[in-house]
C-alpha positions as CSV (number, residue, x, y, z in Angstrom):
1,M,37.7,57.2,33.2
2,G,40.8,58.3,31.4
3,Y,41.5,61.3,33.6
4,E,41.2,59.1,36.7
5,K,43.8,56.7,35.3
6,L,46.1,59.6,34.6
7,L,45.7,60.8,38.2
8,L,46.4,57.4,39.5
9,Q,49.7,57.4,37.6
10,G,50.5,60.7,39.2
11,I,50.0,62.7,35.9
12,P,48.3,66.1,36.5
13,F,45.4,65.8,34.0
14,S,44.4,69.5,34.2
15,R,47.9,70.7,33.4
16,L,48.5,68.6,30.3
17,L,48.6,70.2,26.9
18,L,45.7,68.1,25.6
19,G,43.5,68.6,22.6
20,P,40.2,66.9,21.8
21,E,41.3,63.4,23.0
22,T,38.6,60.9,23.9
23,E,38.4,59.0,27.2
24,V,39.6,55.9,25.4
25,Q,42.7,57.7,24.2
26,L,43.4,59.2,27.6
27,S,43.1,55.7,29.0
28,D,45.7,54.4,26.5
29,L,47.9,57.4,27.4
30,A,47.7,56.4,31.1
31,G,48.3,52.7,30.3
32,N,51.4,53.4,28.2
33,A,52.8,55.8,30.7
34,M,55.5,54.9,33.2
35,S,54.8,56.1,36.8
36,V,58.1,57.9,37.2
37,S,56.3,60.8,38.8
38,V,54.9,58.5,41.4
39,V,58.3,57.0,42.1
40,C,59.8,60.5,42.3
41,A,57.1,61.7,44.6
42,T,57.8,58.8,46.9
43,M,61.5,59.7,46.9
44,L,60.8,63.4,47.6
45,A,58.5,62.4,50.4
46,A,61.2,60.3,51.9
47,I,63.7,63.2,51.6
48,C,61.3,65.8,53.0
49,A,59.9,63.7,55.8
50,P,62.8,64.4,58.2
51,Q,62.6,68.2,57.6
52,L,58.8,68.1,58.1
53,R,59.3,66.2,61.4
54,R,61.7,68.8,62.6
55,E,59.4,71.6,61.6
56,R,56.5,70.0,63.5
57,S,58.7,69.4,66.6
58,R,59.1,73.2,66.7
59,S,55.6,74.1,65.7
60,P,52.9,71.4,65.8
61,G,50.6,73.6,63.6
62,V,52.7,73.2,60.5
63,S,50.7,71.4,57.7
64,L,51.6,69.9,54.4
65,E,49.7,72.6,52.6
66,S,52.5,75.1,53.3
67,F,54.8,72.9,51.2
68,R,52.5,72.5,48.2
69,V,53.5,73.9,44.8
70,T,50.7,75.7,43.1
71,Q,50.0,77.1,39.7
72,K,48.0,80.2,38.7
73,H,44.7,78.4,38.0
74,D,44.9,76.5,41.2
75,A,43.8,79.6,43.0
76,V,40.4,79.4,41.3
77,D,40.0,75.7,41.5
78,G,41.3,75.1,37.9
79,G,39.0,77.8,36.4
80,V,39.8,80.1,33.6
81,L,41.8,83.2,34.5
82,A,41.6,86.4,32.4
83,E,45.3,87.1,33.1
84,R,46.2,84.1,31.0
85,G,44.5,85.3,27.9
86,D,46.4,86.5,24.9
87,L,44.4,89.7,24.6
88,Y,44.5,90.6,28.3
89,D,47.0,93.4,27.8
90,C,44.8,94.8,25.0
91,M,41.5,94.9,26.9
92,D,41.5,98.7,27.2
93,V,43.1,99.3,23.7
94,E,40.8,100.3,20.9
95,M,41.2,97.8,18.1
96,D,39.8,97.7,14.6
97,Q,36.9,95.3,14.8
98,R,33.7,94.3,13.1
99,D,30.6,92.4,14.2
100,F,30.5,88.6,13.7
101,S,27.0,88.6,12.4
102,D,27.7,91.3,9.8
103,V,30.8,89.5,8.5
104,F,29.1,86.1,8.3
105,R,25.9,87.5,6.8
106,H,28.0,88.3,3.7
107,V,29.6,84.8,3.9
108,T,26.1,83.2,4.1
109,K,24.9,85.2,1.1
110,G,27.9,84.4,-1.1
111,M,29.0,80.9,0.0
112,A,26.2,78.9,1.7
113,E,25.0,77.4,-1.6
114,K,28.5,76.6,-2.8
115,S,29.4,75.2,0.6
116,Y,26.6,72.7,0.4
117,R,27.3,71.6,-3.1
118,S,31.0,71.0,-2.4
119,S,30.4,69.2,0.9
120,V,30.4,65.4,1.5
121,L,27.2,64.1,0.0
122,C,28.2,60.4,-0.2
123,T,30.5,58.0,1.7
124,C,32.8,57.8,-1.3
125,E,33.5,61.5,-1.0
126,S,34.8,61.5,2.5
127,S,38.4,61.2,1.3
128,G,38.3,64.4,-0.8
129,A,36.8,63.0,-4.0
130,T,33.6,64.2,-5.6
131,A,31.0,62.0,-7.2
132,K,30.7,62.4,-11.0
133,E,26.9,62.2,-11.2
134,P,25.0,65.5,-11.3
135,K,22.3,64.0,-9.0
136,I,22.5,62.4,-5.6
137,L,19.9,60.1,-3.9
138,E,18.6,61.5,-0.6
139,C,16.4,59.7,1.9
140,T,13.4,61.9,2.8
141,D,13.1,60.2,6.2
142,C,16.6,60.0,7.7
143,G,18.5,62.3,5.3
144,V,21.2,59.9,4.3
145,C,22.7,60.7,0.9
146,I,24.3,58.3,-1.6
147,C,25.4,58.5,-5.2
148,H,24.2,56.2,-7.9
149,D,27.5,54.3,-8.2
150,C,27.4,53.4,-4.4
151,S,23.7,52.6,-4.4
152,S,24.4,49.3,-6.0
153,R,26.8,48.3,-3.2
154,H,24.6,49.1,-0.2
155,R,21.2,48.0,1.1
156,I,19.0,50.9,0.4
157,G,15.6,49.1,0.2
158,S,14.5,50.5,3.6
159,H,15.0,54.1,2.6
160,A,12.6,56.5,0.8
161,L,15.2,57.9,-1.8
162,K,14.7,60.6,-4.2
163,E,17.0,62.4,-6.6
164,I,18.3,65.9,-5.8
165,N,20.3,68.0,-8.2
166,V,23.6,69.2,-6.7
167,C,25.3,70.5,-9.8
168,T,25.2,73.9,-11.5
169,E,25.9,74.5,-15.2
170,S,29.6,74.4,-14.5
171,G,29.3,71.2,-12.3
172,R,30.0,70.8,-8.6
173,P,32.6,73.0,-7.0
174,D,36.1,71.5,-6.4
175,P,36.3,71.1,-2.6
176,H,40.1,71.9,-2.6
177,V,39.5,75.2,-4.5
178,F,36.5,76.0,-2.3
179,E,38.5,75.5,0.9
180,R,40.9,78.2,-0.2
181,E,38.1,80.5,-1.1
182,L,36.5,79.9,2.3
183,R,39.8,80.6,4.1
184,C,40.0,83.9,2.2
185,A,36.4,84.9,3.1
186,V,36.3,84.1,6.8
187,P,38.2,86.0,9.5
188,P,41.2,84.3,11.2
189,L,40.6,85.9,14.7
190,L,37.5,86.4,16.9
191,R,36.9,87.8,20.4
192,L,34.0,87.8,22.8
193,G,32.6,91.4,23.3
194,K,31.7,93.1,26.5
195,G,29.1,91.5,28.7
196,W,29.6,87.8,28.1
197,E,31.1,87.1,31.4
198,H,28.1,88.5,33.2
199,S,25.5,86.8,31.0
200,V,27.0,83.3,30.7
201,E,28.0,81.7,33.9
202,D,30.8,79.5,32.4
203,A,32.3,82.4,30.4
204,M,34.2,84.0,33.3
205,G,37.5,85.4,32.1
206,M,36.8,84.6,28.4
207,E,36.7,88.2,27.2
208,S,40.5,88.4,27.3
209,Y,41.0,85.4,25.0
210,G,41.3,85.4,21.2
211,F,39.7,82.7,19.1
212,Q,42.0,81.7,16.2
213,L,40.9,79.7,13.2
214,Q,42.3,76.2,13.8
215,Q,40.5,73.9,11.4
216,V,38.5,74.0,8.2
217,D,36.8,70.6,7.7
218,R,34.5,69.3,5.0
219,K,31.5,67.6,6.6
220,R,28.3,66.0,5.4
221,G,26.1,68.7,3.9
222,H,28.3,71.6,5.2
223,W,31.7,72.9,6.0
224,E,32.8,73.4,9.6
225,L,35.2,76.1,11.0
226,I,36.7,75.6,14.4
227,Y,38.1,78.6,16.3
228,G,40.0,77.8,19.5
229,A,41.0,79.8,22.5
230,W,44.1,78.7,24.5
231,E,45.8,79.8,27.7
232,D,49.3,81.4,27.8
233,F,49.5,82.0,24.0
234,G,48.8,78.4,23.1
235,S,51.2,76.8,25.6
236,S,48.6,75.6,28.1
237,R,45.0,74.4,28.1
238,Q,42.3,75.0,25.6
239,V,39.5,76.9,27.3
240,A,36.8,77.4,24.7
241,E,35.9,77.0,21.1
242,I,33.5,78.5,18.5
243,R,32.3,76.1,15.8
244,V,30.8,77.6,12.6
245,V,28.7,75.5,10.2
246,I,28.3,76.8,6.7
247,G,25.8,75.1,4.4
248,R,23.0,72.9,5.8
249,T,22.7,73.7,9.5
250,G,20.4,70.7,9.9
251,T,19.7,67.5,8.1
252,L,17.0,67.8,5.5
253,D,16.9,71.6,6.0
254,R,16.4,73.2,2.6
255,D,17.1,76.7,3.9
256,L,20.9,77.0,3.9
257,G,22.8,79.3,6.2
258,V,25.4,79.6,8.9
259,A,25.2,78.4,12.5
260,A,27.7,79.3,15.2
261,Y,28.1,77.5,18.5
262,L,30.1,78.7,21.5
263,R,31.4,76.2,24.0
264,C,33.3,77.1,27.2
265,F,35.4,74.3,28.7
266,A,35.4,75.7,32.2
267,P,33.0,73.0,33.5
268,A,35.2,70.2,32.2
269,I,38.6,71.5,33.2
270,R,37.9,72.6,36.8
271,H,39.4,70.6,39.6
272,S,36.4,69.9,41.8
273,N,33.4,68.0,40.3
274,P,34.4,68.4,36.6
275,Q,31.7,67.7,34.1
276,R,32.0,64.6,32.0
277,G,30.2,63.6,28.9
278,P,28.9,65.8,26.1
279,L,29.4,69.5,26.6
280,F,26.5,71.4,25.1
281,P,26.8,74.9,23.6
282,H,26.6,77.9,25.8
283,A,25.4,80.2,23.0
284,R,24.4,79.9,19.4
285,L,23.7,82.2,16.4
286,I,21.8,80.9,13.3
287,L,21.7,82.9,10.1
288,K,19.4,81.7,7.2
289,L,19.5,82.8,3.6
290,S,15.7,83.4,3.7
291,K,16.0,85.7,6.8
292,L,19.1,87.7,6.2
293,Q,17.1,90.9,6.3
294,E,16.1,90.3,9.9
295,P,18.5,91.5,12.6
296,P,20.4,88.5,14.1
297,R,20.5,87.8,17.8
298,W,22.6,85.4,19.8
299,E,20.7,82.8,21.8
300,I,21.7,81.3,25.2
301,P,20.1,78.3,27.0
302,S,17.2,79.1,29.2
303,Q,16.7,77.4,32.5
304,Q,16.0,73.7,31.9
305,K,12.5,72.5,32.6
306,K,11.7,69.0,33.8
307,S,8.5,67.1,33.3
308,V,7.0,63.6,33.2
309,L,5.8,62.4,29.8
310,K,3.5,59.5,29.1
311,I,4.8,57.4,26.2
312,V,2.4,54.7,25.0
313,G,3.3,52.4,22.2
314,S,1.0,50.5,19.8
315,S,1.2,48.4,16.6
316,P,4.2,46.2,17.6
317,G,6.7,45.5,14.9
318,P,10.1,43.8,14.7
319,S,12.8,45.3,16.9
320,Q,16.3,46.2,15.8
321,R,17.7,42.9,17.2
322,V,15.3,40.9,15.1
323,Q,16.1,42.9,12.0
324,V,19.8,42.1,12.3
325,G,19.0,38.4,12.7
326,L,19.3,37.7,16.5
327,T,17.3,34.7,17.8
328,D,16.3,33.2,21.1
329,E,19.8,31.6,21.4
330,A,21.3,35.1,21.9
331,A,18.9,35.9,24.7
332,K,19.5,32.5,26.3
333,S,23.2,32.9,26.2
334,F,23.0,36.2,28.0
335,R,20.8,34.7,30.7
336,N,23.2,31.8,31.3
337,Y,26.3,34.0,31.3
338,K,27.4,35.2,34.7
339,V,28.8,38.7,34.5
340,T,31.7,39.6,36.8
341,K,30.7,42.3,39.2
342,Q,33.4,44.7,38.0
343,Y,31.9,44.7,34.5
344,I,28.3,45.5,35.6
345,P,27.5,49.1,34.6
346,R,27.3,51.4,37.7
347,V,24.2,53.1,36.3
348,Q,20.8,53.1,38.0
349,S,18.2,52.0,35.5
350,R,14.7,50.6,35.6
351,N,15.7,48.2,32.8
352,N,18.0,45.2,33.0
353,L,21.4,46.3,31.7
354,I,23.0,42.8,31.4
355,Q,20.1,40.8,29.8
356,Y,17.6,41.4,27.1
357,H,14.2,42.9,27.9
358,G,11.3,40.6,28.2
359,N,9.7,42.1,25.0
360,W,13.0,42.4,23.1
361,K,11.6,41.1,19.9
362,T,9.0,43.9,19.4
363,W,9.2,47.7,19.1
364,P,6.2,49.9,18.8
365,S,5.4,51.3,15.3
366,T,3.4,54.2,16.8
367,L,4.2,56.3,19.9
368,D,1.6,58.5,21.5
369,I,3.4,61.1,23.7
370,S,1.4,63.3,26.2
371,G,2.0,65.1,29.4
372,D,3.9,68.2,28.1
373,I,2.0,71.2,29.4
374,T,3.2,73.4,26.5
375,G,2.2,70.8,24.0
376,L,5.6,71.1,22.2
377,V,6.4,67.4,22.0
378,N,2.9,65.9,22.3
379,G,1.4,63.9,19.5
380,K,1.8,60.7,17.5
381,Y,5.2,59.5,16.3
382,Q,5.3,57.0,13.5
383,R,8.3,54.7,13.2
384,L,10.3,55.1,10.0
385,S,11.7,52.1,8.1
386,C,15.3,53.4,7.7
387,E,17.9,50.8,8.8
388,Q,21.6,51.1,9.7
389,T,21.8,54.9,9.1
390,V,20.5,55.9,12.5
391,V,21.5,54.7,16.0
392,H,19.9,51.3,16.6
393,S,17.7,51.8,13.5
394,A,15.4,53.6,15.9
395,L,13.7,56.7,14.4
396,W,10.1,57.9,14.9
397,R,8.7,61.1,13.3
398,R,5.8,63.4,14.2
399,A,4.5,65.1,11.1
400,G,4.3,68.9,11.3
401,S,0.8,70.4,10.9
402,G,-1.1,73.3,12.1
403,G,1.9,75.4,12.9
404,R,3.6,72.5,14.8
405,P,7.1,71.7,13.6
406,T,8.2,68.2,12.5
407,L,9.9,66.4,15.4
408,Y,11.9,63.1,15.5
409,L,12.5,60.7,18.4
410,L,15.9,59.0,18.2
411,F,18.9,57.9,20.2
412,R,22.0,60.0,21.0
413,P,24.8,57.4,21.5
414,D,27.4,57.5,24.2
415,V,30.4,57.1,21.9
416,L,32.8,56.5,24.8
417,R,30.6,53.6,26.1
418,S,30.8,55.1,29.6
419,G,27.1,55.5,30.0
420,L,23.8,54.7,28.4
421,D,22.5,55.8,25.0
422,T,20.0,58.6,25.5
423,A,16.6,58.9,23.8
424,V,16.1,62.5,22.6
425,I,13.4,64.4,20.6
426,C,15.0,66.6,17.9
427,A,14.0,69.0,15.2
428,T,16.1,67.0,12.7
429,P,16.7,63.2,12.2
430,S,20.3,63.4,13.2
431,Y,21.8,63.8,16.7
432,R,24.9,65.4,15.2
433,D,23.0,68.5,14.3
434,G,22.5,69.4,18.0
435,H,18.9,70.6,17.6
436,E,17.6,68.7,20.6
437,V,14.3,69.7,22.1
438,C,13.8,67.2,24.9
439,E,15.9,64.5,26.5
440,L,14.2,61.3,27.9
441,H,15.6,59.7,31.0
442,D,16.2,56.0,31.0
443,W,13.9,55.1,28.2
444,I,14.0,52.3,25.6
445,P,11.3,51.4,23.0
446,E,10.2,48.3,24.9
447,N,9.0,50.6,27.8
448,A,6.3,52.0,25.6
449,L,4.7,48.5,25.3
450,E,4.9,47.9,29.1
451,T,2.0,49.5,31.1
452,T,4.0,50.0,34.2
453,A,6.8,51.9,32.3
454,H,4.8,54.4,30.4
455,Q,5.8,57.3,32.7
456,T,9.2,58.7,31.7
457,K,11.1,61.7,33.1
458,A,12.0,64.3,30.5
459,K,14.3,67.3,30.5
460,F,13.5,70.1,28.0
461,K,16.2,72.2,26.3
462,E,15.1,75.6,25.2
463,W,16.8,78.7,23.9
464,E,16.1,82.4,24.7
465,K,17.3,85.6,23.1
466,A,20.5,86.8,24.6
467,P,20.9,90.5,25.6
468,S,21.3,92.7,22.5
469,H,24.7,94.0,23.6
470,L,26.3,90.5,23.5
471,K,28.5,90.5,20.4
472,V,31.3,88.4,19.0
473,E,33.9,90.7,17.5
474,V,36.0,90.1,14.4
475,L,39.5,91.5,14.9
476,S,41.8,92.6,12.2
477,P,44.8,90.3,12.0
478,T,47.9,91.6,13.8
479,V,50.3,89.2,12.0
480,L,51.3,90.5,8.6
481,M,53.4,88.9,5.9
482,N,56.3,90.5,4.1
483,M,55.8,90.1,0.4
484,K,58.8,88.9,-1.5
485,E,59.6,90.4,-5.0
486,E,61.5,87.2,-6.0
487,S,59.6,83.9,-6.1
488,F,60.8,81.1,-3.9
489,H,61.6,79.0,-6.9
490,D,63.8,81.7,-8.3
491,Q,65.6,82.0,-4.9
492,V,66.3,78.2,-4.9
493,C,67.5,78.2,-8.5
494,S,69.8,81.3,-8.1
495,G,71.6,79.9,-5.1
496,T,73.9,77.0,-4.6
497,I,73.8,73.9,-2.4
498,E,76.3,75.6,0.0
499,T,74.5,78.9,0.3
500,S,72.1,79.7,3.1
501,R,68.5,78.4,2.9
502,A,66.0,80.4,0.9
503,T,63.2,82.2,2.8
504,L,59.7,81.1,2.0
505,C,57.9,83.8,4.0
506,E,58.2,86.2,6.9
507,L,55.4,86.9,9.4
508,N,55.6,90.2,11.3
509,G,53.6,91.4,14.3
510,L,54.0,88.5,16.7
511,S,53.7,89.6,20.3
512,R,56.3,89.1,22.9
513,G,54.1,86.5,24.6
514,V,53.7,84.5,21.4
515,V,57.5,84.5,20.8
516,D,58.2,83.5,24.4
517,S,55.7,80.6,24.0
518,L,57.4,79.4,20.8
519,L,60.8,79.5,22.4
520,E,59.8,78.0,25.8
521,H,61.0,74.5,25.0
522,N,63.9,75.5,22.6
523,E,67.3,74.3,23.7
524,S,68.9,77.6,22.7
525,S,68.8,80.5,25.2
526,G,66.7,82.7,23.0
527,N,69.0,85.7,23.4
528,E,70.4,85.5,19.9
529,A,69.1,87.8,17.2
530,V,67.8,84.7,15.2
531,T,66.7,81.6,17.1
532,E,66.0,78.3,15.3
533,L,62.9,76.5,16.4
534,D,63.4,72.8,17.2
535,L,61.0,71.0,14.9
536,V,62.8,67.7,14.6
537,G,64.5,67.2,17.9
538,R,63.3,66.3,21.4
539,S,60.9,69.3,21.5
540,R,59.4,68.8,18.0
541,A,56.0,67.7,19.2
542,R,55.5,70.6,21.7
543,N,56.9,73.2,19.3
544,G,54.9,71.8,16.3
545,K,51.6,71.9,18.2
546,R,52.3,75.3,19.6
547,L,53.2,76.6,16.1
548,S,50.0,75.2,14.7
549,I,48.0,77.1,17.3
550,V,49.6,80.6,17.2
551,A,51.2,80.9,13.7
552,A,49.6,78.4,11.3
553,P,46.2,80.1,11.0
554,S,47.7,83.3,9.6
555,L,50.1,81.4,7.4
556,L,47.3,79.2,5.9
557,K,45.1,82.3,5.3
558,Y,47.9,84.0,3.4
559,A,48.6,80.8,1.4
560,A,44.9,80.6,0.5
561,E,45.0,84.2,-0.7
562,G,48.0,83.4,-3.0
563,K,50.4,85.6,-1.1
564,L,53.1,83.0,-0.7
565,P,55.8,83.0,-3.3
566,L,55.1,79.3,-3.9
567,E,52.1,77.4,-5.1
568,F,51.6,74.2,-3.1
569,S,49.5,72.5,-5.8
570,K,52.2,73.0,-8.5
571,W,55.2,70.9,-9.3
572,Y,58.5,72.7,-9.7
573,R,61.7,71.5,-11.4
574,L,64.7,71.7,-9.2
575,P,68.2,72.8,-10.4
576,T,70.5,70.0,-11.6
577,F,73.0,70.7,-8.8
578,W,70.3,69.9,-6.2
579,S,70.3,66.2,-5.1
580,F,67.4,66.4,-2.8
581,G,65.8,63.0,-2.5
582,D,68.9,61.2,-3.7
583,C,71.5,62.4,-1.1
584,Q,72.5,60.1,1.8
585,L,71.9,63.0,4.3
586,H,68.1,63.3,3.8
587,V,67.4,59.9,2.2
588,P,70.0,57.4,3.5
589,T,70.1,53.9,2.1
590,R,68.2,51.4,4.2
591,P,70.0,48.3,5.6
592,V,70.3,45.6,3.0
593,E,68.0,42.6,3.7
594,K,69.7,39.2,4.1
595,W,68.4,35.7,3.9
596,R,69.4,32.6,5.8
597,A,68.3,29.0,5.8
598,A,66.2,27.6,8.6
599,Y,66.6,23.8,8.7
600,G,63.8,21.5,9.8
601,R,61.6,19.0,8.1
602,K,61.6,21.4,5.3
603,V,64.3,23.9,4.5
604,K,62.9,27.5,4.8
605,F,64.5,30.8,4.2
606,E,63.9,33.7,6.6
607,R,64.8,37.3,6.2
608,F,66.9,39.1,8.8
609,Y,68.8,42.4,9.2
610,D,72.0,43.3,10.9
611,P,71.1,44.9,14.2
612,E,74.0,47.3,14.2
613,E,73.2,48.6,10.7
614,S,69.5,49.0,11.7
615,N,70.4,50.9,14.8
616,E,72.7,53.2,12.8
617,Y,70.0,53.9,10.3
618,Y,67.3,54.8,12.8
619,Q,69.4,56.6,15.4
620,V,72.7,58.0,14.0
621,S,71.1,58.9,10.6
622,F,68.2,60.6,12.3
623,S,70.4,62.7,14.5
624,T,72.4,63.8,11.5
625,R,69.3,64.7,9.6
626,S,68.0,66.7,12.5
627,S,70.8,69.2,12.3
628,E,70.3,69.6,8.5
629,N,66.6,69.5,8.1
630,A,65.1,70.6,4.8
631,L,62.3,72.7,6.4
632,G,62.7,74.9,9.4
633,M,61.6,78.0,11.2
634,S,63.5,80.7,12.9
635,V,62.3,83.6,15.2
636,L,63.9,87.1,14.9
637,T,63.9,88.6,18.4
638,A,66.3,91.5,18.0
639,S,63.5,94.0,17.2
640,F,62.1,93.7,20.7
641,A,64.8,96.0,22.0
642,E,63.2,99.0,20.1
643,T,59.7,97.9,19.1
644,S,57.1,95.6,20.3
645,S,56.9,93.5,17.1
646,S,58.8,90.5,15.9
647,S,59.1,88.5,12.8
648,S,59.0,84.8,12.2
649,C,60.6,83.3,9.1
650,L,59.8,80.0,7.6
651,S,62.8,79.0,5.5
652,S,63.6,76.0,3.3
């Protein structure tokens, strides 16, 4: 595991300022790291050993624990502390707030339809483009969408496609324009109300944390908002997130709406027995356009129930391996290959993990599931013909009838490849939607055709209504922007190249903790009235990430509302005395390439550069540009002597 490799290198995994890195990326991080910390620890041990020996000669009861350096969260085994929240000092202060469900009810009513129409509906739209056709082809079985232009370049014969109209009279919404509208409509700051810490086990200490809007992403069939909560004003670990989906909350779901999911990271960041693998939501709220009149209630997971299901397959058909063209030679090569012990998965399974199953050529076309006392998942599931759009091309569906909902049996992949893919029964044909009803333990389709393997352990996932007092609060933004009477372009044109930089915007209302967090890794002392943030020097990565957490959400919202004195989507003509882009300071001339003859059987010419010129270009020029960067940020801290507010100025 990646975190284990980091610990072996002597890198404290739980104290790193990490984001949503995968286990593979953490492994690469550990592999590229130099174990200076281990070397230093050895040196410190050698230095401290004589003193420890002297202490033990005086008092044999002295232990190493008395010399250990600890942090705040070590006292609670790496758990979440309320004292480290950005709203901890405001817990008893009355703040202007609204209810999350009330705010997003209006968002659902006004923007759910537009969110779906401007979302990604074909692979060609994933880079920000929009298909020109007014109609999109959608598979009624697996839910995959594709435009008419792309349909000629893909194998779509296995899908039951039908046309759906995604345009209005004015066409499809521009995704870039809609993103700005969405940022204007949604709140930038959320907070958990009273009672969450007592109702949700992993939410201890979370009521003193603010959730700031970090990302607005365009996804398939919907838009996704990500609110993040961080320790120590963004300078430490991320402890929770709230993801809000606007548009289609489930594949093939015609009733549009909004779905919010709360995840607390406490189980994954604790020191002892941390949870690995997917972290499922701790609470959810679903608002539908057709049910906006009903009072919304948050839901929390109920106690998981375990059972044993009987899954019997019939009508054998070609398996996924046969469909992709594998033959007996593939199975034979696996049998003849001797796998090294270190590469054998350390997973207990009733199936052979290093060879093909005996019935690998056939999968059941019909699955008869029984054994559920509640009857929720019992019934016949027919295999669908969709290929290459679901995991392993494995998808079975139970048709809804008599009040029973439509259910799908499919596989949830282990993307990190650290475990087995898991068969699940879902309410939608996509594992990404998170609407899982039941999880099957150690099951593959071949087991359904084997009499001795019909019994399968299952774990049910059910939701129950949360207490009515559990609310997510929408807080009014505390960071405000000073409006400039003169536009930024006019400031640039009225000045000269020697004058001070023009101010793009000023943000007021930053708390003392936010300012201290921004200045923590600054080389200056921070006692000056105006302190420049290091965004290009040694601390640029830390300061840039911290700035994106605590200040960027408010700045992006004001930019979407058009309150900045500069339009980012518009080109401006610079004054003639500005040589930006041509000057040697910001755009120095690259070293001139040279050619030399390489003699051999044939005379060849190879390109080379002067090492000294290249070193000067990459090192000396960079250090010169760092002191005169074109875009910077400064923090005004003089106002703390009289008031509790501060201003942050982004200048260019």
